[in-house]
N, C-alpha and C positions, 0 to 999 in steps of 0.2 A: 342717275346725278346730271344735273344741268350744266354744261360747259359756255365758257367765256373765250371768244375768238383771241387769239394770238395779238391781233390788230388793234383790240381795244386799250386804252388809255382811261383810268377811271379817274373819276367818278364819271360815269358814261348811260345814257339811256337807250337801251336796244328793245329793239320790237321784234318778236317773233312772227315772221308773215305768215308762216303758214298756222299758226293759231289764232291770229287776226283775221286770215281769210276766213277759218273755220267759227269763230265768234260770229264774225258778220253775215256767213250763211246760215247758222242755226237762227238768229233772229228773224232775219227775213223769212226762214220757214215756217218757226213757230206763229209769227205775226199774222203771215199770210193766210196759214191754214186757219187764220178765225175771221178771215174776212177783213182783217185791217191793214192799213198801210203803215209803213214806216218813213218818217221823217226824221231822221238821228239829228243827235244835238252835235254840231260838229265842234261846238267850243270845247269839247273834250280832247281832241287831237290837233285841231289847226292845222293840218296837214293836205293839201290837195290829192295826193296820191291815194290816201286813205278815203277820201270822199267821192274819188273815182270807183273804188273798189265798193263802197256802200251803193251807188248809182247805178253800179252793174249789177247788182244782186238784187234789185229792183226796189230801192228807195225810191221816195217821187217826190224828193227835193231835200235841202236840208232845213233843217233849225239854226238858227243863229241866235248869240246874245246881243250882236251891236251891228251896226250900221256897217262900221270897218271890216268886221269878219266878211257881211256880206259882199261888201267890195273885192276883197281878195280872194273869195270863191269864184265871184262872178268873172274876175279876170283869168279864170283857169277854166271857163267852161260854163259853170253851175247857172241855170237860169230859173230857179224855183228856191224862194226862200220863204221862211216864215221867221221873224225878229221876233222872238219868244220874251219880251220885254215891255212895260208898260213906258215907250218913249214917250218923250217931250220933246215934240218936234219945232224946234223954232227955225228962222231963216236959213240958217248955214245946213241943219239937217234936212230940210227942205229940197236944196240944191243937192245935195249928194244923194238922196232919193229919186230926184227928178233923173239925177245922170243914169242910175240904175233902170228906172223905166225907159230912159229912151233907148239903152242896150237890149231891150225886148226882154228884161228880165219881171217874172212874177212875183211881185211883192203882197205878202201879208205881215202885220204889224200889230202887237198885243197893245190893249187900252184898259184900264179901268177907272175912267172917270171922264165926266160931263168936259172938264176944265181942258183937260187932254184933246179931247175932242175937236172942241172948238178952237183951240192953239194948231190943231193938225191942219184944219180947216183952211185958218187963216193965212198960215204958213204956206201950203201946198197949193191954195187957189184951184182952177177948174182941174189939175191933177190928183186931187185929193181921192178922188173917187176911182181912179185906175187900182188903189191900192186897198186890199182887203184887210178889214179890220175884225181882230178875234178878242171878245173880250174875256178878261181874265177873271176865272172865277175861284176864289178860296175854298178849296174842299179839305181844309185842317192844316195846314201848313202854317198858317197865320204869318204871310210874308205880305206881297204885294196881293192883291185880288182884290174883289169885293163879295159879299154873299148872294148865294144864288137867287135871291131874292130882288137885290137890288139891280139886277141885269137889264131888266127892262128899261127903267130909265136912263140908265147910260146909252142903251143900245138906239133909244128915243133922240136923245141928246146928239149923239151922231148922225144918225139919218136925217136929223133937222139941220145939221152941218152940211149937209151933201156928202157923207162918205158911206163905203157899202159895207156894212155889217155881214160879214160872212158867216159868223159862227163865234164857239166859245172854247175855251180852253184853261186847264188847269195844270198846276205843278202839284204832285203829291211828294214833295220835298220831306215829310213827316214821315215815310217809308223809310228814310235811311236812320232806322235804328232797331234794335232786337223786337223782335216779335210785332214790328209795324208792317210790313208789306202789305198781307193779307188786308189788314183792318183800313189801311191806306187805300187799296185798290177799291175796296168796297164805299170808301166815304168819297174816292174819286167820281166813282158810278154815280152815287146818289146826288152827291154837288151838280153833276151835268145835266142829269137828268133833270131835276127840279129846273134848273136853268133855263134848260131847253124848252119843257113845257110851257114855262111861262112867256119865253120869247114867242114861240108858235102861236099860244092864245093871244098874244098881243099883235100878232098880223107877220113878224119876221120870220123869213126863210132860214134855218139854221143848218147849212150847208155842210159845215165841216165842226167836229166836235174832239179837240186834240188834249189828248192825257199822256199819262203812262212814261214814268223815270224809268231807269235801267232795273231797280227791286222790284216795280211792278209789273213794266210791260210784259212779262212772259205771263204773268196773272190774269193777265184781263182775258175773260172770257166771252162768252157772246155778249155784245154790250151794245149801246146807242154810241158808243166811242168810234170813231171812223178813222183816227191815225194815232201812235203813239210815237212820241220822240226821246227814247233812252239815248244816252251818250257814253257812258262808262262802258256797256257791253262789250266795245271793242278792243277793251284792253284786260278789263278786270283789274280788280285792287284789293289792298288790303279789307278795306272797308266791306267788300262786296264777300270777301273770303268769311269773314266774321258773321254778316249776316246770312251766309250760308246761298248766295244767290249765284255762287259761281265756286269751281272747284281749282286747286292749284294746276290741273290740267288745262284751266281758262285761261290762265295767267300769259299775257302776249307782253307786257311791258315789264320791264325791272330795269333796275340801277345797277351797272356793273360797280363793286367798290374793293377797295383793297384793305388788309387788314394792316393798320400801323401802328398800334398799342394794344398790348396783352396784357392781363394781371389775373393769377390765379384766384384772388381774392382772401388772401389774409388780413387779419389784423380786422376781421368781422366784416371787411370789403366784400361785396360781389364779384364772383367770377365772371369776366367781361374783357370785350373786344371793343377795338375803336376804330370804326371804319372812316373812309376819307371822304364820305357821302352824307352830307350836311343838310341843312335846311334850306341851301340855296339850289339843291339841285332836287329834294326829294318834297322840298315842301314841308312847312310846319302844321299840317290842318291835323287836330286830333281831338274827336267828338269824345265827349266823356265816358261814352261807353265802350270805347277802342280798348284793348288792353296793350295797346303801345302806339310809336310815331311809324309803326311798319312791321312788317315780318320778312324773314329770313327763308329764302328758296331752299328746299331742302333741308331745312333746319326750323321748321314753324313753330316749335315750341320754344325758341330762343324770340327775345322782346327785343326790340330797340324802345329804351327806357328815357332817352335825352336825346335831344337835338342840339346841336350850336351850329355856327353857320358853316362849318367845315368838320363837323364830327357827329357820326352817330356811334352814341353808345348802347352796345348790345351785351346784354345780362343773357350768358350762356348755361342750358340747362346743366343739372349736377349731374357727375359720373359722366359727363361726355366730353371729350376732349376738345380743349380749347382750339379754335384755327391756328396755323401758324402765322407768324409775321410773315408780310408778304402774300398770304392766301387770298384769293380773291372772292367774294361771295357775290350772290345776287339779290337784292334788296327788292323786294314790294310795296311799293308806296301806298300812303293810307290813300289818298286821292289823287288818281294820275291826271285829272285837268289840273291839277295846279303844277304838278311836274311839269307838265308838257308845256305850260308858258315860261318854263324859268330856264330852257335852252332854244338854242338858233337851230340845231339840226340834230337830228334819231339815227342811230345806228339801225338798219335792217338787217337781218339774220334767218339763215334758214339752214338746218340740219347742222348747227353750230358754226357755221361758216357766215363771214360778213357778205351782202350781196347788192346792198345798197345804202346811200344813205340819203335822207329826206329831210328837208328842210321845213322847219316849222314857221310856214309862211304868215299863217295869221296871228303870230305870237304878238302880243303888246298891242292889239288893235282892240283896245277895250274902249273905244267912243264911235 
């Protein structure tokens, strides 16, 4: 049974430091054994102390989603970033990127259109060439990104604008579904391979091929990929449990919650308890294939069937005693990235004892 330290007031996010460190080390070892580099996505945790652990374990730099996240981590000593997003760089964004460059930060940004290349060149001026550009390739997620066959046209537009095209990247986000991680990893390899071959034939030096989400990073075998960008792996979450990409022993982040109401299920109503952890700390993300809004550690067959802002409705299994009023449970959120962006700080534990509190320094830096 997992314990909740006495000093915890619910609801509160807790991070088990030992599990966190083990997850970081395992990913570094697994990926490193395949000759790949890890550039973890820091939007998952937004915490400088966790970034330091990742870099100490061999990460080559950080992936971030926004300029603001890069600014925060740069203030804490990180000097190598890939902003894995098709940025539209106007004058204000250009000023912020210049400040990072002048602080000796190495920058790469995502791009998926000739118009974005021209805008970046116009806004950045002579300093545009100091930033590496990675073209985003759509490998099946069908969000942002271009078809592999369209890469050359965008690369030529970027080069003509004076930008340094350093490589390509993709996000196999469709791996977040049952039965999809292996297929998504194969599609990632195919899409990046096609795009890379076409770019090389057109005279481009493809230095970096970046891929890999948490569900696919460990599946990437001998590959043309040079780096992977997993994020959720540091914590694990209920989605990864359902995808069988982690085990309960790999869950480093939970939300401590208290039973505030309980009902034995008379008059045809389900047996249920209500927890004081709602969508304002768990997040409300629930893909259609998931079986609930989260899981209960030590009672994985229970299901969170509904969330209000400050209530979690948990349907309890038959023939199992309902938790008592006031009993404290650990909730595994569906999507830890959202949960981390909902709090200012998190509690760090080891062996059931509070050892630290970490500020979520990049919280809210969404631009």
